[in-house]
Backbone as XML, in Angstrom:
<?xml version="1.0"?>
<chain id="A" units="angstrom">
  <residue number="1" name="MET">
    <atom name="N" x="0.797" y="-1.007" z="0.036"/>
    <atom name="CA" x="-0.082" y="0.108" z="-0.200"/>
    <atom name="C" x="0.918" y="1.294" z="-0.159"/>
  </residue>
  <residue number="2" name="GLN">
    <atom name="N" x="1.890" y="1.606" z="0.813"/>
    <atom name="CA" x="3.009" y="2.219" z="0.707"/>
    <atom name="C" x="3.288" y="2.922" z="-0.722"/>
  </residue>
  <residue number="3" name="TRP">
    <atom name="N" x="3.839" y="1.711" z="-1.229"/>
    <atom name="CA" x="4.171" y="1.647" z="-2.798"/>
    <atom name="C" x="3.231" y="2.645" z="-3.685"/>
  </residue>
  <residue number="4" name="ILE">
    <atom name="N" x="2.214" y="1.797" z="-3.537"/>
    <atom name="CA" x="0.646" y="2.621" z="-4.556"/>
    <atom name="C" x="0.315" y="3.864" z="-3.890"/>
  </residue>
  <residue number="5" name="GLY">
    <atom name="N" x="0.340" y="4.416" z="-2.684"/>
    <atom name="CA" x="0.062" y="5.728" z="-2.381"/>
    <atom name="C" x="1.264" y="6.436" z="-2.288"/>
  </residue>
  <residue number="6" name="ARG">
    <atom name="N" x="2.122" y="6.542" z="-2.251"/>
    <atom name="CA" x="3.588" y="7.021" z="-3.050"/>
    <atom name="C" x="3.630" y="7.465" z="-4.392"/>
  </residue>
  <residue number="7" name="ALA">
    <atom name="N" x="3.533" y="6.219" z="-5.234"/>
    <atom name="CA" x="3.517" y="6.586" z="-6.760"/>
    <atom name="C" x="2.415" y="7.653" z="-7.212"/>
  </residue>
  <residue number="8" name="ARG">
    <atom name="N" x="1.272" y="7.134" z="-6.515"/>
    <atom name="CA" x="0.012" y="7.919" z="-6.873"/>
    <atom name="C" x="0.239" y="9.316" z="-6.513"/>
  </residue>
  <residue number="9" name="TYR">
    <atom name="N" x="1.156" y="9.533" z="-5.573"/>
    <atom name="CA" x="1.097" y="10.520" z="-4.881"/>
    <atom name="C" x="2.174" y="11.739" z="-5.927"/>
  </residue>
  <residue number="10" name="CYS">
    <atom name="N" x="3.519" y="10.868" z="-6.069"/>
    <atom name="CA" x="4.354" y="11.375" z="-7.211"/>
    <atom name="C" x="3.847" y="11.965" z="-8.527"/>
  </residue>
  <residue number="11" name="LEU">
    <atom name="N" x="2.948" y="10.896" z="-8.735"/>
    <atom name="CA" x="2.446" y="11.176" z="-10.474"/>
    <atom name="C" x="1.594" y="12.290" z="-10.499"/>
  </residue>
  <residue number="12" name="LYS">
    <atom name="N" x="0.472" y="12.383" z="-9.418"/>
    <atom name="CA" x="-0.472" y="13.544" z="-9.031"/>
    <atom name="C" x="0.067" y="14.738" z="-9.085"/>
  </residue>
  <residue number="13" name="TYR">
    <atom name="N" x="1.142" y="15.074" z="-8.209"/>
    <atom name="CA" x="1.984" y="16.466" z="-7.786"/>
    <atom name="C" x="3.564" y="16.442" z="-8.194"/>
  </residue>
  <residue number="14" name="PRO">
    <atom name="N" x="3.568" y="16.301" z="-9.479"/>
    <atom name="CA" x="5.101" y="16.158" z="-10.038"/>
    <atom name="C" x="5.874" y="17.666" z="-9.407"/>
  </residue>
  <residue number="15" name="GLU">
    <atom name="N" x="5.014" y="18.817" z="-9.503"/>
    <atom name="CA" x="6.054" y="19.506" z="-9.177"/>
    <atom name="C" x="6.465" y="19.885" z="-7.431"/>
  </residue>
  <residue number="16" name="GLN">
    <atom name="N" x="5.491" y="19.445" z="-6.831"/>
    <atom name="CA" x="5.523" y="19.051" z="-5.468"/>
    <atom name="C" x="6.700" y="18.504" z="-5.177"/>
  </residue>
  <residue number="17" name="VAL">
    <atom name="N" x="7.124" y="17.276" z="-6.175"/>
    <atom name="CA" x="8.022" y="16.150" z="-5.931"/>
    <atom name="C" x="8.900" y="16.395" z="-6.103"/>
  </residue>
  <residue number="18" name="HIS">
    <atom name="N" x="9.084" y="17.625" z="-7.321"/>
    <atom name="CA" x="10.226" y="18.273" z="-7.555"/>
    <atom name="C" x="10.975" y="19.131" z="-6.987"/>
  </residue>
  <residue number="19" name="PHE">
    <atom name="N" x="10.131" y="19.755" z="-6.273"/>
    <atom name="CA" x="10.332" y="20.646" z="-5.026"/>
    <atom name="C" x="11.235" y="19.964" z="-3.429"/>
  </residue>
  <residue number="20" name="ILE">
    <atom name="N" x="10.611" y="19.024" z="-3.658"/>
    <atom name="CA" x="10.757" y="18.325" z="-2.343"/>
    <atom name="C" x="12.330" y="17.918" z="-2.790"/>
  </residue>
  <residue number="21" name="GLU">
    <atom name="N" x="12.346" y="17.082" z="-3.785"/>
    <atom name="CA" x="13.903" y="16.612" z="-4.367"/>
    <atom name="C" x="14.674" y="17.780" z="-4.290"/>
  </residue>
  <residue number="22" name="GLN">
    <atom name="N" x="14.725" y="18.902" z="-4.570"/>
    <atom name="CA" x="15.536" y="20.245" z="-4.868"/>
    <atom name="C" x="15.508" y="20.477" z="-3.273"/>
  </residue>
  <residue number="23" name="ILE">
    <atom name="N" x="14.989" y="20.624" z="-2.506"/>
    <atom name="CA" x="15.218" y="20.764" z="-0.958"/>
    <atom name="C" x="15.885" y="19.913" z="-0.810"/>
  </residue>
  <residue number="24" name="ARG">
    <atom name="N" x="15.802" y="18.671" z="-0.644"/>
    <atom name="CA" x="16.765" y="17.369" z="-0.226"/>
    <atom name="C" x="17.838" y="17.427" z="-0.682"/>
  </residue>
  <residue number="25" name="HIS">
    <atom name="N" x="18.272" y="18.172" z="-1.634"/>
    <atom name="CA" x="19.909" y="18.355" z="-2.200"/>
    <atom name="C" x="20.581" y="19.669" z="-2.196"/>
  </residue>
  <residue number="26" name="SER">
    <atom name="N" x="20.171" y="20.337" z="-0.794"/>
    <atom name="CA" x="19.955" y="21.713" z="-0.806"/>
    <atom name="C" x="20.177" y="22.390" z="0.949"/>
  </residue>
  <residue number="27" name="PRO">
    <atom name="N" x="21.123" y="23.137" z="1.145"/>
    <atom name="CA" x="21.275" y="23.443" z="2.926"/>
    <atom name="C" x="20.179" y="23.018" z="3.420"/>
  </residue>
  <residue number="28" name="LEU">
    <atom name="N" x="19.032" y="23.606" z="2.612"/>
    <atom name="CA" x="17.453" y="23.654" z="3.890"/>
    <atom name="C" x="17.219" y="22.078" z="4.070"/>
  </residue>
  <residue number="29" name="GLN">
    <atom name="N" x="17.929" y="20.822" z="3.513"/>
    <atom name="CA" x="17.488" y="19.883" z="4.148"/>
    <atom name="C" x="17.124" y="19.447" z="5.384"/>
  </residue>
  <residue number="30" name="ASP">
    <atom name="N" x="18.540" y="20.083" z="6.370"/>
    <atom name="CA" x="18.511" y="20.095" z="7.591"/>
    <atom name="C" x="17.317" y="20.910" z="8.512"/>
  </residue>
  <residue number="31" name="LYS">
    <atom name="N" x="16.883" y="21.880" z="7.908"/>
    <atom name="CA" x="15.699" y="22.353" z="8.726"/>
    <atom name="C" x="14.544" y="21.507" z="8.047"/>
  </residue>
  <residue number="32" name="LEU">
    <atom name="N" x="14.502" y="20.895" z="6.879"/>
    <atom name="CA" x="13.157" y="20.329" z="6.616"/>
    <atom name="C" x="12.910" y="18.810" z="7.716"/>
  </residue>
  <residue number="33" name="THR">
    <atom name="N" x="14.377" y="18.409" z="7.670"/>
    <atom name="CA" x="14.555" y="17.021" z="8.543"/>
    <atom name="C" x="14.299" y="17.282" z="10.194"/>
  </residue>
  <residue number="34" name="ASP">
    <atom name="N" x="14.375" y="18.130" z="10.621"/>
    <atom name="CA" x="14.147" y="18.711" z="11.938"/>
    <atom name="C" x="12.622" y="18.723" z="12.016"/>
  </residue>
  <residue number="35" name="ILE">
    <atom name="N" x="11.725" y="19.464" z="10.977"/>
    <atom name="CA" x="10.204" y="19.624" z="11.198"/>
    <atom name="C" x="9.640" y="18.451" z="11.088"/>
  </residue>
  <residue number="36" name="MET">
    <atom name="N" x="9.847" y="17.260" z="10.001"/>
    <atom name="CA" x="9.475" y="16.049" z="9.656"/>
    <atom name="C" x="10.070" y="15.121" z="9.961"/>
  </residue>
  <residue number="37" name="SER">
    <atom name="N" x="11.083" y="15.096" z="10.379"/>
    <atom name="CA" x="11.867" y="13.707" z="10.892"/>
    <atom name="C" x="10.930" y="13.027" z="12.161"/>
  </residue>
  <residue number="38" name="PRO">
    <atom name="N" x="11.131" y="13.619" z="13.117"/>
    <atom name="CA" x="10.846" y="12.993" z="14.536"/>
    <atom name="C" x="9.328" y="12.015" z="14.165"/>
  </residue>
  <residue number="39" name="LYS">
    <atom name="N" x="8.395" y="12.734" z="13.614"/>
    <atom name="CA" x="7.320" y="11.501" z="14.053"/>
    <atom name="C" x="7.520" y="10.907" z="13.005"/>
  </residue>
  <residue number="40" name="PHE">
    <atom name="N" x="7.929" y="11.046" z="11.544"/>
    <atom name="CA" x="8.015" y="10.021" z="10.509"/>
    <atom name="C" x="9.077" y="9.120" z="11.150"/>
  </residue>
  <residue number="41" name="LYS">
    <atom name="N" x="10.224" y="9.323" z="11.423"/>
    <atom name="CA" x="11.035" y="7.924" z="11.908"/>
    <atom name="C" x="10.082" y="7.347" z="12.891"/>
  </residue>
  <residue number="42" name="ASN">
    <atom name="N" x="9.782" y="7.786" z="13.663"/>
    <atom name="CA" x="8.979" y="7.208" z="15.060"/>
    <atom name="C" x="8.072" y="6.413" z="14.218"/>
  </residue>
  <residue number="43" name="VAL">
    <atom name="N" x="7.176" y="6.454" z="13.060"/>
    <atom name="CA" x="6.310" y="5.393" z="12.840"/>
    <atom name="C" x="7.221" y="4.729" z="11.665"/>
  </residue>
  <residue number="44" name="MET">
    <atom name="N" x="7.932" y="4.990" z="11.141"/>
    <atom name="CA" x="8.847" y="4.151" z="10.153"/>
    <atom name="C" x="9.243" y="2.984" z="11.316"/>
  </residue>
  <residue number="45" name="GLU">
    <atom name="N" x="9.995" y="3.696" z="12.226"/>
    <atom name="CA" x="10.511" y="2.426" z="12.917"/>
    <atom name="C" x="10.108" y="1.243" z="13.904"/>
  </residue>
  <residue number="46" name="ILE">
    <atom name="N" x="8.647" y="1.645" z="14.086"/>
    <atom name="CA" x="7.276" y="1.065" z="14.640"/>
    <atom name="C" x="7.279" y="0.131" z="13.135"/>
  </residue>
  <residue number="47" name="PHE">
    <atom name="N" x="7.095" y="0.393" z="12.520"/>
    <atom name="CA" x="6.597" y="-0.314" z="11.187"/>
    <atom name="C" x="7.926" y="-1.375" z="11.158"/>
  </residue>
  <residue number="48" name="VAL">
    <atom name="N" x="9.000" y="-1.267" z="11.323"/>
    <atom name="CA" x="10.203" y="-2.204" z="10.518"/>
    <atom name="C" x="10.624" y="-2.910" z="11.960"/>
  </residue>
  <residue number="49" name="THR">
    <atom name="N" x="10.189" y="-2.507" z="13.042"/>
    <atom name="CA" x="9.991" y="-3.407" z="14.281"/>
    <atom name="C" x="9.655" y="-4.651" z="14.363"/>
  </residue>
  <residue number="50" name="ASN">
    <atom name="N" x="8.138" y="-3.820" z="14.402"/>
    <atom name="CA" x="7.039" y="-5.055" z="14.212"/>
    <atom name="C" x="7.243" y="-5.969" z="13.336"/>
  </residue>
  <residue number="51" name="ALA">
    <atom name="N" x="7.448" y="-5.747" z="11.842"/>
    <atom name="CA" x="7.745" y="-6.756" z="10.753"/>
    <atom name="C" x="8.953" y="-7.541" z="11.025"/>
  </residue>
  <residue number="52" name="ILE">
    <atom name="N" x="10.011" y="-7.084" z="11.688"/>
    <atom name="CA" x="11.361" y="-7.530" z="11.824"/>
    <atom name="C" x="10.640" y="-8.750" z="12.828"/>
  </residue>
  <residue number="53" name="LYS">
    <atom name="N" x="9.811" y="-8.383" z="13.964"/>
    <atom name="CA" x="9.173" y="-9.453" z="15.204"/>
    <atom name="C" x="8.638" y="-10.160" z="14.262"/>
  </residue>
  <residue number="54" name="ARG">
    <atom name="N" x="7.590" y="-10.107" z="13.597"/>
    <atom name="CA" x="6.367" y="-11.272" z="12.889"/>
    <atom name="C" x="7.617" y="-11.953" z="11.960"/>
  </residue>
  <residue number="55" name="LYS">
    <atom name="N" x="9.149" y="-11.684" z="11.695"/>
    <atom name="CA" x="9.650" y="-12.521" z="10.326"/>
    <atom name="C" x="9.205" y="-12.105" z="9.608"/>
  </residue>
  <residue number="56" name="GLU">
    <atom name="N" x="8.792" y="-10.851" z="9.125"/>
    <atom name="CA" x="8.262" y="-10.747" z="7.752"/>
    <atom name="C" x="9.293" y="-9.794" z="7.017"/>
  </residue>
  <residue number="57" name="LEU">
    <atom name="N" x="10.403" y="-9.643" z="7.819"/>
    <atom name="CA" x="11.499" y="-8.337" z="7.253"/>
    <atom name="C" x="12.804" y="-9.022" z="7.850"/>
  </residue>
  <residue number="58" name="VAL">
    <atom name="N" x="13.931" y="-9.259" z="6.991"/>
    <atom name="CA" x="15.117" y="-9.467" z="7.184"/>
    <atom name="C" x="15.864" y="-8.407" z="8.294"/>
  </residue>
  <residue number="59" name="LYS">
    <atom name="N" x="16.753" y="-8.292" z="9.074"/>
    <atom name="CA" x="17.090" y="-7.606" z="9.910"/>
    <atom name="C" x="18.114" y="-6.342" z="9.554"/>
  </residue>
  <residue number="60" name="VAL">
    <atom name="N" x="17.835" y="-5.491" z="8.845"/>
    <atom name="CA" x="19.247" y="-4.584" z="8.436"/>
    <atom name="C" x="19.038" y="-3.020" z="8.869"/>
  </residue>
  <residue number="61" name="PRO">
    <atom name="N" x="20.252" y="-2.213" z="8.698"/>
    <atom name="CA" x="19.988" y="-1.336" z="9.351"/>
    <atom name="C" x="19.234" y="-0.301" z="8.577"/>
  </residue>
  <residue number="62" name="PHE">
    <atom name="N" x="18.133" y="0.689" z="8.831"/>
    <atom name="CA" x="17.157" y="1.491" z="8.651"/>
    <atom name="C" x="17.682" y="1.868" z="6.954"/>
  </residue>
  <residue number="63" name="GLU">
    <atom name="N" x="18.847" y="2.533" z="6.903"/>
    <atom name="CA" x="19.056" y="3.287" z="5.830"/>
    <atom name="C" x="18.865" y="1.979" z="4.422"/>
  </residue>
  <residue number="64" name="VAL">
    <atom name="N" x="19.462" y="0.569" z="5.001"/>
    <atom name="CA" x="19.406" y="-0.201" z="3.815"/>
    <atom name="C" x="18.438" y="-0.965" z="3.673"/>
  </residue>
  <residue number="65" name="TYR">
    <atom name="N" x="17.354" y="-0.599" z="4.365"/>
    <atom name="CA" x="16.241" y="-1.001" z="4.515"/>
    <atom name="C" x="15.255" y="-0.143" z="3.763"/>
  </residue>
  <residue number="66" name="TRP">
    <atom name="N" x="15.311" y="1.020" z="3.846"/>
    <atom name="CA" x="14.854" y="2.519" z="2.782"/>
    <atom name="C" x="15.428" y="2.416" z="1.598"/>
  </residue>
  <residue number="67" name="SER">
    <atom name="N" x="16.677" y="2.118" z="1.646"/>
    <atom name="CA" x="17.464" y="2.083" z="0.046"/>
    <atom name="C" x="16.700" y="1.091" z="-0.922"/>
  </residue>
  <residue number="68" name="ILE">
    <atom name="N" x="16.676" y="-0.294" z="-0.508"/>
    <atom name="CA" x="15.997" y="-1.729" z="-0.998"/>
    <atom name="C" x="14.515" y="-0.939" z="-1.120"/>
  </residue>
  <residue number="69" name="ALA">
    <atom name="N" x="13.722" y="-0.644" z="-0.180"/>
    <atom name="CA" x="12.572" y="-0.710" z="-0.339"/>
    <atom name="C" x="11.484" y="0.413" z="-1.070"/>
  </residue>
  <residue number="70" name="PHE">
    <atom name="N" x="12.514" y="1.352" z="-1.152"/>
    <atom name="CA" x="11.885" y="2.563" z="-1.905"/>
    <atom name="C" x="12.470" y="3.176" z="-3.194"/>
  </residue>
  <residue number="71" name="ALA">
    <atom name="N" x="14.144" y="2.944" z="-3.182"/>
    <atom name="CA" x="14.828" y="3.460" z="-4.385"/>
    <atom name="C" x="14.090" y="3.346" z="-5.688"/>
  </residue>
  <residue number="72" name="PRO">
    <atom name="N" x="13.943" y="1.705" z="-5.887"/>
    <atom name="CA" x="13.215" y="1.242" z="-7.072"/>
    <atom name="C" x="11.784" y="2.210" z="-7.429"/>
  </residue>
  <residue number="73" name="LEU">
    <atom name="N" x="11.071" y="2.252" z="-6.421"/>
    <atom name="CA" x="10.039" y="3.241" z="-7.039"/>
    <atom name="C" x="10.134" y="4.364" z="-7.451"/>
  </residue>
  <residue number="74" name="TYR">
    <atom name="N" x="10.815" y="5.095" z="-6.355"/>
    <atom name="CA" x="11.130" y="6.285" z="-6.892"/>
    <atom name="C" x="11.970" y="6.677" z="-7.937"/>
  </residue>
  <residue number="75" name="ASN">
    <atom name="N" x="12.887" y="5.523" z="-8.295"/>
    <atom name="CA" x="13.477" y="5.614" z="-9.842"/>
    <atom name="C" x="12.622" y="4.997" z="-11.229"/>
  </residue>
  <residue number="76" name="LEU">
    <atom name="N" x="11.786" y="4.166" z="-10.798"/>
    <atom name="CA" x="10.515" y="3.972" z="-11.875"/>
    <atom name="C" x="9.900" y="5.274" z="-12.214"/>
  </residue>
  <residue number="77" name="VAL">
    <atom name="N" x="9.248" y="5.884" z="-10.571"/>
    <atom name="CA" x="8.489" y="7.150" z="-10.958"/>
    <atom name="C" x="9.435" y="8.426" z="-11.915"/>
  </residue>
  <residue number="78" name="LYS">
    <atom name="N" x="10.485" y="8.365" z="-10.988"/>
    <atom name="CA" x="11.212" y="9.396" z="-12.175"/>
    <atom name="C" x="11.265" y="9.047" z="-13.968"/>
  </residue>
  <residue number="79" name="PHE">
    <atom name="N" x="11.646" y="8.126" z="-13.696"/>
    <atom name="CA" x="11.402" y="7.584" z="-15.149"/>
    <atom name="C" x="10.264" y="7.710" z="-16.130"/>
  </residue>
  <residue number="80" name="HIS">
    <atom name="N" x="9.259" y="7.538" z="-15.305"/>
    <atom name="CA" x="7.824" y="7.820" z="-15.887"/>
    <atom name="C" x="7.572" y="9.087" z="-15.807"/>
  </residue>
  <residue number="81" name="MET">
    <atom name="N" x="8.253" y="10.105" z="-15.336"/>
    <atom name="CA" x="7.847" y="11.297" z="-15.450"/>
    <atom name="C" x="8.629" y="12.133" z="-16.439"/>
  </residue>
  <residue number="82" name="THR">
    <atom name="N" x="9.746" y="11.605" z="-16.453"/>
    <atom name="CA" x="10.313" y="12.389" z="-17.954"/>
    <atom name="C" x="10.021" y="11.250" z="-19.302"/>
  </residue>
  <residue number="83" name="GLY">
    <atom name="N" x="9.484" y="10.458" z="-18.928"/>
    <atom name="CA" x="8.619" y="9.759" z="-20.190"/>
    <atom name="C" x="10.301" y="8.581" z="-20.884"/>
  </residue>
  <residue number="84" name="LYS">
    <atom name="N" x="11.346" y="8.770" z="-20.091"/>
    <atom name="CA" x="12.808" y="8.553" z="-20.766"/>
    <atom name="C" x="12.941" y="7.010" z="-19.761"/>
  </residue>
  <residue number="85" name="SER">
    <atom name="N" x="13.718" y="6.457" z="-19.820"/>
    <atom name="CA" x="14.394" y="5.700" z="-19.100"/>
    <atom name="C" x="15.657" y="5.840" z="-19.452"/>
  </residue>
  <residue number="86" name="ILE">
    <atom name="N" x="16.735" y="4.772" z="-18.858"/>
    <atom name="CA" x="18.590" y="5.042" z="-19.231"/>
    <atom name="C" x="18.505" y="4.812" z="-20.650"/>
  </residue>
  <residue number="87" name="GLY">
    <atom name="N" x="19.569" y="5.490" z="-21.382"/>
    <atom name="CA" x="19.513" y="5.628" z="-22.725"/>
    <atom name="C" x="18.707" y="6.303" z="-23.579"/>
  </residue>
  <residue number="88" name="GLY">
    <atom name="N" x="17.538" y="6.550" z="-22.928"/>
    <atom name="CA" x="16.288" y="7.563" z="-23.545"/>
    <atom name="C" x="15.273" y="6.856" z="-24.347"/>
  </residue>
  <residue number="89" name="ASN">
    <atom name="N" x="15.381" y="5.670" z="-23.916"/>
    <atom name="CA" x="14.477" y="4.554" z="-24.099"/>
    <atom name="C" x="12.987" y="5.035" z="-23.661"/>
  </residue>
  <residue number="90" name="LYS">
    <atom name="N" x="12.050" y="5.084" z="-24.638"/>
    <atom name="CA" x="10.540" y="5.372" z="-23.641"/>
    <atom name="C" x="10.491" y="4.552" z="-22.906"/>
  </residue>
  <residue number="91" name="PHE">
    <atom name="N" x="9.728" y="5.173" z="-21.570"/>
    <atom name="CA" x="9.019" y="4.730" z="-20.811"/>
    <atom name="C" x="7.971" y="5.204" z="-19.908"/>
  </residue>
  <residue number="92" name="VAL">
    <atom name="N" x="7.142" y="4.123" z="-19.957"/>
    <atom name="CA" x="5.478" y="4.235" z="-18.869"/>
    <atom name="C" x="5.347" y="3.285" z="-17.496"/>
  </residue>
  <residue number="93" name="LEU">
    <atom name="N" x="5.232" y="3.924" z="-16.804"/>
    <atom name="CA" x="5.139" y="2.765" z="-15.587"/>
    <atom name="C" x="3.837" y="2.397" z="-15.559"/>
  </residue>
  <residue number="94" name="SER">
    <atom name="N" x="3.710" y="0.901" z="-15.501"/>
    <atom name="CA" x="2.785" y="0.318" z="-15.613"/>
    <atom name="C" x="2.482" y="-0.070" z="-14.360"/>
  </residue>
  <residue number="95" name="ASP">
    <atom name="N" x="1.157" y="-0.785" z="-13.724"/>
    <atom name="CA" x="0.932" y="-1.495" z="-12.654"/>
    <atom name="C" x="1.883" y="-3.053" z="-12.549"/>
  </residue>
  <residue number="96" name="LYS">
    <atom name="N" x="1.993" y="-3.551" z="-13.781"/>
    <atom name="CA" x="2.753" y="-4.344" z="-14.309"/>
    <atom name="C" x="4.240" y="-4.520" z="-13.987"/>
  </residue>
  <residue number="97" name="VAL">
    <atom name="N" x="4.567" y="-3.344" z="-14.332"/>
    <atom name="CA" x="6.358" y="-3.297" z="-13.922"/>
    <atom name="C" x="6.518" y="-2.588" z="-12.448"/>
  </residue>
  <residue number="98" name="MET">
    <atom name="N" x="5.536" y="-2.015" z="-11.990"/>
    <atom name="CA" x="5.232" y="-1.734" z="-10.478"/>
    <atom name="C" x="5.229" y="-3.091" z="-9.514"/>
  </residue>
  <residue number="99" name="LYS">
    <atom name="N" x="4.651" y="-3.904" z="-9.801"/>
    <atom name="CA" x="4.265" y="-5.334" z="-9.353"/>
    <atom name="C" x="4.956" y="-6.146" z="-9.275"/>
  </residue>
  <residue number="100" name="ASP">
    <atom name="N" x="5.740" y="-5.734" z="-10.601"/>
    <atom name="CA" x="7.065" y="-7.044" z="-11.114"/>
    <atom name="C" x="8.480" y="-6.860" z="-9.945"/>
  </residue>
  <residue number="101" name="THR">
    <atom name="N" x="8.010" y="-4.988" z="-10.039"/>
    <atom name="CA" x="9.349" y="-4.859" z="-9.384"/>
    <atom name="C" x="9.076" y="-4.802" z="-7.597"/>
  </residue>
  <residue number="102" name="PHE">
    <atom name="N" x="7.904" y="-4.361" z="-7.390"/>
    <atom name="CA" x="7.734" y="-4.818" z="-5.798"/>
    <atom name="C" x="8.102" y="-6.258" z="-5.381"/>
  </residue>
  <residue number="103" name="GLU">
    <atom name="N" x="7.776" y="-6.737" z="-6.401"/>
    <atom name="CA" x="7.874" y="-8.767" z="-5.979"/>
    <atom name="C" x="9.564" y="-8.639" z="-5.606"/>
  </residue>
  <residue number="104" name="LEU">
    <atom name="N" x="10.291" y="-8.050" z="-6.383"/>
    <atom name="CA" x="11.803" y="-8.533" z="-6.403"/>
    <atom name="C" x="12.323" y="-7.628" z="-5.205"/>
  </residue>
  <residue number="105" name="VAL">
    <atom name="N" x="11.851" y="-6.601" z="-4.897"/>
    <atom name="CA" x="11.826" y="-5.958" z="-3.349"/>
    <atom name="C" x="11.677" y="-6.789" z="-2.441"/>
  </residue>
  <residue number="106" name="LEU">
    <atom name="N" x="10.411" y="-7.482" z="-2.260"/>
    <atom name="CA" x="9.906" y="-8.261" z="-1.300"/>
    <atom name="C" x="10.873" y="-9.319" z="-0.927"/>
  </residue>
  <residue number="107" name="LYS">
    <atom name="N" x="11.309" y="-10.053" z="-2.244"/>
    <atom name="CA" x="12.397" y="-11.248" z="-2.088"/>
    <atom name="C" x="13.372" y="-10.503" z="-1.860"/>
  </residue>
  <residue number="108" name="ALA">
    <atom name="N" x="14.303" y="-9.894" z="-1.648"/>
    <atom name="CA" x="15.306" y="-8.711" z="-1.057"/>
    <atom name="C" x="15.135" y="-8.428" z="0.212"/>
  </residue>
  <residue number="109" name="LEU">
    <atom name="N" x="13.900" y="-8.034" z="0.585"/>
    <atom name="CA" x="13.859" y="-7.893" z="2.266"/>
    <atom name="C" x="13.320" y="-9.022" z="3.272"/>
  </residue>
  <residue number="110" name="THR">
    <atom name="N" x="12.710" y="-10.408" z="2.331"/>
    <atom name="CA" x="12.018" y="-11.221" z="3.070"/>
    <atom name="C" x="13.297" y="-12.109" z="3.590"/>
  </residue>
  <residue number="111" name="PRO">
    <atom name="N" x="13.471" y="-12.271" z="5.009"/>
    <atom name="CA" x="14.225" y="-13.391" z="5.598"/>
    <atom name="C" x="14.004" y="-14.657" z="5.038"/>
  </residue>
</chain>
């Protein structure tokens, strides 16, 4: 559900997503992190901790989890937003591509 929600948001609000990316790569990132991070980090830690306890998720550092769990989705969304993949090939994000990618992510994170 997180993938679907994130993808929908990114595709519905591309300008806001680009703006957030610009902030993330600027000196203002620390201020944004101070505002948003504590609550979000707490919710994500609870989610990950519970999934590990239920043996649904392999125990890895949070940064590794985040990179494996969401970077593939964000890259697909970026390809879709530009309409091109690496090498300039035409790209449109489909439900099948997203599902297939998600299944590979699950394989990587499942104990």
